[in-house]
RODO-2510 file (C-alpha; in nm, 4 decimals, decimal comma):
residues 268
     n   res          X          Y          Z
     1     x     1,8327     1,8461    -0,6593
     2     x     2,0771     2,0110    -0,8990
     3     x     1,8219     2,0600    -1,1773
     4     x     1,5634     2,2435    -0,9685
     5     x     1,3809     2,2552    -0,6356
     6     x     1,3251     1,9381    -0,4361
     7     x     1,0012     1,7460    -0,4581
     8     x     0,7772     1,8308    -0,1613
     9     x     0,6110     1,5205    -0,0181
    10     x     0,2928     1,5878     0,1801
    11     x     0,2115     1,2981     0,4144
    12     x    -0,1203     1,1955     0,5738
    13     x    -0,1429     0,9465     0,8595
    14     x    -0,3647     0,6499     0,9395
    15     x    -0,6875     0,6676     1,1407
    16     x    -0,6484     0,7812     1,5006
    17     x    -0,2961     0,9141     1,4449
    18     x    -0,1215     1,2489     1,4365
    19     x     0,2010     1,2964     1,2423
    20     x     0,4643     1,1408     1,4698
    21     x     0,4819     0,8302     1,2494
    22     x     0,6426     1,0429     0,9778
    23     x     0,9171     1,1913     1,1949
    24     x     1,1862     0,9647     1,0492
    25     x     1,0673     1,0311     0,6934
    26     x     1,2450     1,3675     0,6934
    27     x     1,5734     1,1835     0,6475
    28     x     1,4423     0,8427     0,5374
    29     x     1,3187     0,9615     0,1980
    30     x     1,6715     1,0588     0,0916
    31     x     1,8016     1,3572    -0,1079
    32     x     1,5849     1,5798    -0,3236
    33     x     1,2694     1,5245    -0,1184
    34     x     1,1251     1,7574     0,1461
    35     x     0,8792     1,5745     0,3712
    36     x     0,5844     1,7735     0,5098
    37     x     0,3520     1,5768     0,7430
    38     x     0,0015     1,7265     0,7404
    39     x    -0,1946     1,7215     1,0656
    40     x    -0,5691     1,6710     1,0436
    41     x    -0,7875     1,8795     1,2786
    42     x    -0,8822     1,7366     1,6164
    43     x    -0,5429     1,5999     1,7233
    44     x    -0,1994     1,7193     1,8307
    45     x    -0,1544     2,0916     1,7827
    46     x    -0,5006     2,1083     1,6235
    47     x    -0,6810     1,9189     1,8981
    48     x    -0,9160     2,2097     1,9765
    49     x    -1,0510     2,2099     1,6215
    50     x    -1,3508     1,9897     1,5378
    51     x    -1,2578     1,6654     1,3651
    52     x    -1,3607     1,6357     1,0002
    53     x    -1,6085     1,3579     0,9244
    54     x    -1,7152     1,4661     0,5740
    55     x    -1,5468     1,5646     0,2481
    56     x    -1,6584     1,9255     0,2811
    57     x    -1,5165     1,9518     0,6329
    58     x    -1,1869     1,7971     0,5251
    59     x    -1,1490     2,0329     0,2303
    60     x    -1,2395     2,3320     0,4462
    61     x    -0,9617     2,2389     0,6884
    62     x    -0,6831     2,1417     0,4482
    63     x    -0,7409     2,2432     0,0864
    64     x    -0,6832     2,6188     0,1117
    65     x    -0,3373     2,6036     0,2731
    66     x    -0,2318     2,3168     0,0472
    67     x    -0,3509     2,5004    -0,2645
    68     x    -0,1455     2,8050    -0,1671
    69     x     0,1646     2,5907    -0,1247
    70     x     0,1414     2,4067    -0,4589
    71     x     0,0319     2,7034    -0,6730
    72     x     0,3941     2,7965    -0,7533
    73     x     0,4262     2,4921    -0,9779
    74     x     0,7169     2,3314    -0,7924
    75     x     0,7011     1,9506    -0,7985
    76     x     0,5106     1,7834    -0,5194
    77     x     0,3674     1,4429    -0,4280
    78     x     0,1138     1,3146    -0,1780
    79     x     0,1496     1,0051     0,0390
    80     x    -0,1359     0,8728     0,2521
    81     x    -0,1229     0,5751     0,4853
    82     x    -0,4426     0,3737     0,5456
    83     x    -0,7082     0,6446     0,6079
    84     x    -0,4482     0,8895     0,4778
    85     x    -0,4605     0,7233     0,1360
    86     x    -0,8188     0,8260     0,0678
    87     x    -0,7499     1,1672     0,2269
    88     x    -0,4554     1,2194    -0,0110
    89     x    -0,6651     1,1045    -0,3079
    90     x    -0,9464     1,3435    -0,2142
    91     x    -0,7085     1,6387    -0,1886
    92     x    -0,5282     1,5506    -0,5117
    93     x    -0,8623     1,5241    -0,6906
    94     x    -0,9764     1,8612    -0,5502
    95     x    -0,6520     2,0330    -0,6518
    96     x    -0,6802     1,9006    -1,0070
    97     x    -1,0456     2,0063    -1,0244
    98     x    -0,9449     2,3588    -0,9182
    99     x    -0,7059     2,3804    -1,2111
   100     x    -0,4010     2,3901    -0,9837
   101     x    -0,0774     2,2071    -1,0687
   102     x    -0,1359     1,8342    -1,0264
   103     x     0,0861     1,6270    -0,7997
   104     x     0,3673     1,4472    -0,9749
   105     x     0,2632     1,1350    -0,7823
   106     x    -0,0101     1,0059    -0,5555
   107     x     0,1266     0,7320    -0,3303
   108     x    -0,0937     0,5282    -0,0975
   109     x     0,0069     0,2690     0,1603
   110     x    -0,2076     0,0045     0,3330
   111     x    -0,5123     0,1863     0,1965
   112     x    -0,7935     0,0123     0,0076
   113     x    -0,9218     0,2073    -0,2938
   114     x    -1,2493     0,4002    -0,2698
   115     x    -1,4676     0,1200    -0,4068
   116     x    -1,3532    -0,1204    -0,1300
   117     x    -1,4978    -0,1324     0,2246
   118     x    -1,3384     0,1157     0,4626
   119     x    -1,2751    -0,1560     0,7227
   120     x    -1,4380    -0,4960     0,6605
   121     x    -1,6551    -0,5961     0,9551
   122     x    -1,6369    -0,2505     1,1131
   123     x    -1,7235     0,0057     0,8472
   124     x    -1,8533    -0,1487     0,5242
   125     x    -1,9119     0,1627     0,3129
   126     x    -1,9228     0,2333     0,0223
   127     x    -2,1600     0,2857    -0,1536
   128     x    -2,3476     0,4247     0,1484
   129     x    -2,1529     0,6229     0,4072
   130     x    -2,1671     0,4632     0,7554
   131     x    -2,3418     0,6210     1,0513
   132     x    -2,1886     0,6765     1,3941
   133     x    -2,4091     0,3981     1,5334
   134     x    -2,2598     0,1515     1,2839
   135     x    -1,9124     0,1867     1,4355
   136     x    -1,9586     0,0542     1,7875
   137     x    -1,6955     0,0440     2,0608
   138     x    -1,6938    -0,3330     2,0383
   139     x    -1,6165    -0,3283     1,6667
   140     x    -1,3485    -0,0636     1,7114
   141     x    -1,1791    -0,2575     1,9898
   142     x    -1,1837    -0,5783     1,7878
   143     x    -1,0417    -0,3928     1,4881
   144     x    -0,7625    -0,2367     1,6957
   145     x    -0,6858    -0,5711     1,8607
   146     x    -0,6637    -0,7490     1,5244
   147     x    -0,4048    -0,4940     1,4153
   148     x    -0,2125    -0,5189     1,7409
   149     x    -0,2923    -0,1536     1,8121
   150     x    -0,5070    -0,1942     2,1241
   151     x    -0,3601    -0,1846     2,4779
   152     x    -0,4306    -0,4481     2,7426
   153     x    -0,7764    -0,5087     2,8862
   154     x    -0,7304    -0,2641     3,1731
   155     x    -0,6160     0,0284     2,9594
   156     x    -0,8839    -0,0341     2,6978
   157     x    -1,1678    -0,0776     2,9497
   158     x    -1,4659     0,1612     2,9319
   159     x    -1,3814     0,4788     3,1198
   160     x    -1,0048     0,4420     3,0765
   161     x    -0,8027     0,7274     2,9302
   162     x    -0,7306     0,5286     2,6130
   163     x    -1,0989     0,4438     2,5719
   164     x    -1,2044     0,8063     2,6227
   165     x    -0,9396     0,9709     2,4050
   166     x    -0,8462     0,7263     2,1300
   167     x    -1,1754     0,5595     2,0351
   168     x    -1,3607     0,8849     1,9564
   169     x    -1,0832     0,9941     1,7195
   170     x    -1,0694     0,6517     1,5573
   171     x    -1,4474     0,6462     1,5116
   172     x    -1,4553     0,9914     1,3540
   173     x    -1,1672     0,9022     1,1243
   174     x    -1,3489     0,5923     1,0017
   175     x    -1,6605     0,8018     0,9440
   176     x    -1,4438     1,0381     0,7399
   177     x    -1,2978     0,7493     0,5413
   178     x    -1,6464     0,6190     0,4596
   179     x    -1,7669     0,9629     0,3560
   180     x    -1,4636     1,0182     0,1323
   181     x    -1,5104     0,6826    -0,0372
   182     x    -1,8766     0,7574    -0,1049
   183     x    -1,7866     1,1004    -0,2453
   184     x    -1,5128     0,9480    -0,4631
   185     x    -1,7612     0,7055    -0,6174
   186     x    -1,9932     0,9944    -0,6999
   187     x    -1,7002     1,1814    -0,8555
   188     x    -1,6020     0,8754    -1,0575
   189     x    -1,9556     0,8496    -1,1962
   190     x    -1,9127     1,1965    -1,3494
   191     x    -1,6201     1,0649    -1,5528
   192     x    -1,3720     1,3440    -1,4749
   193     x    -1,0168     1,2345    -1,5709
   194     x    -0,7516     1,2007    -1,3006
   195     x    -0,4184     1,2049    -1,4860
   196     x    -0,1959     1,1535    -1,1801
   197     x     0,0267     0,8432    -1,1585
   198     x    -0,0452     0,6241    -0,8559
   199     x     0,1965     0,4126    -0,6526
   200     x     0,0201     0,1705    -0,4145
   201     x     0,2238     0,0024    -0,1399
   202     x     0,1230    -0,2953     0,0725
   203     x     0,2897    -0,4523     0,3742
   204     x     0,3953    -0,8127     0,3312
   205     x     0,2377    -0,9128     0,6651
   206     x    -0,0571    -0,6734     0,6702
   207     x    -0,3621    -0,8637     0,8064
   208     x    -0,6060    -0,6001     0,6818
   209     x    -0,5097    -0,4725     0,3343
   210     x    -0,3368    -0,7058     0,0898
   211     x    -0,1943    -0,6823    -0,2589
   212     x    -0,5263    -0,7668    -0,4293
   213     x    -0,6961    -0,4698    -0,2657
   214     x    -0,4098    -0,2343    -0,3527
   215     x    -0,4292    -0,3401    -0,7173
   216     x    -0,7769    -0,1842    -0,7180
   217     x    -0,6182     0,1621    -0,7226
   218     x    -0,5480     0,1110    -1,0951
   219     x    -0,9154     0,1949    -1,1503
   220     x    -0,8665     0,5415    -1,0003
   221     x    -0,6082     0,6946    -1,2315
   222     x    -0,5791     0,7755    -1,5978
   223     x    -0,2036     0,7845    -1,5470
   224     x     0,0471     0,5144    -1,4703
   225     x    -0,0191     0,2645    -1,1897
   226     x     0,2444     0,0665    -0,9973
   227     x     0,2124    -0,1516    -0,6885
   228     x     0,4995    -0,2454    -0,4596
   229     x     0,5297    -0,4602    -0,1448
   230     x     0,7530    -0,3742     0,1512
   231     x     0,8357    -0,5688     0,4687
   232     x     0,6048    -0,5073     0,7631
   233     x     0,2471    -0,5223     0,8848
   234     x    -0,0303    -0,2626     0,8521
   235     x     0,1917    -0,0019     1,0183
   236     x     0,4941    -0,0399     0,7899
   237     x     0,4881     0,3400     0,7690
   238     x     0,6936     0,3345     1,0920
   239     x     0,9781     0,1355     0,9377
   240     x     1,2580     0,2351     0,6974
   241     x     1,1370     0,0662     0,3791
   242     x     0,8360     0,2838     0,2912
   243     x     1,0111     0,6229     0,3094
   244     x     1,3010     0,4841     0,1085
   245     x     1,0635     0,3580    -0,1626
   246     x     0,8482     0,6709    -0,1727
   247     x     1,1557     0,8947    -0,1758
   248     x     1,2947     0,7054    -0,4738
   249     x     0,9589     0,7348    -0,6525
   250     x     0,9556     1,1104    -0,5900
   251     x     1,2977     1,1434    -0,7490
   252     x     1,1828     0,9405    -1,0504
   253     x     0,8750     1,1522    -1,1150
   254     x     1,0743     1,4666    -1,0423
   255     x     1,3105     1,3800    -1,3272
   256     x     1,0510     1,2437    -1,5684
   257     x     0,7350     1,4435    -1,4979
   258     x     0,7299     1,5803    -1,8538
   259     x     0,8294     1,2520    -2,0152
   260     x     0,5552     1,0093    -2,1322
   261     x     0,5313     0,6993    -1,9160
   262     x     0,6185     0,8625    -1,5854
   263     x     0,6871     0,5432    -1,3972
   264     x     0,7984     0,2083    -1,5281
   265     x     0,8120    -0,1103    -1,3281
   266     x     1,1888    -0,1226    -1,3529
   267     x     1,2423     0,2302    -1,2212
   268     x     1,0657     0,1727    -0,8924
***
């Protein structure tokens, strides 16, 4: 942007995923925004690292490098999709608590707020974090099938490559989501302010997370809250509408980050 550096947008994917879903965001967010997908340990190029299933493990894996990158004070935002929403919130909260520059925006998509169940019928936390035994293969398969994310019966059968490689990652990611929600509730009870504006995005045809759930994110910020709906199902992150919306929001907060009322309904 002409008046300074671009806004860096750090992106966090849904449960079971790497970062390929954000490939088109590099151009889809538009000018003035640099998209940086963040890979969680235990997948892709980090597949040899143990997967994080607790807040402490997540922060150990991601917070240090992220803190180094944002310490220069250049504008940045976080976007998390589904599981990534509570991951992004956890990291934003930790950065603020460290006294580092706060993100100009926390954006979440298809992600219920921390006081909602992680996945109704599969992983009901909070307030208590789920155990590994709570998240059975049967529940995971039904959850994936309901979202249209499970392969046919043969590929998903016990012993298949999909069953052996995808379900363990999905289970650990849901354990992480439950643990982060439980930790967020404990943090909320301490009454520490979180002055970061929040943009919550839902998919018009999402069978899992609707507008009412997304409205619950208003509880988790002392800043401005806005909710928007885009075309698509739970995986609208793969389409063109979400990056376009988030990119526009980044440009708004980039221009107005020092102006009271960072985001107004009309601007987004």
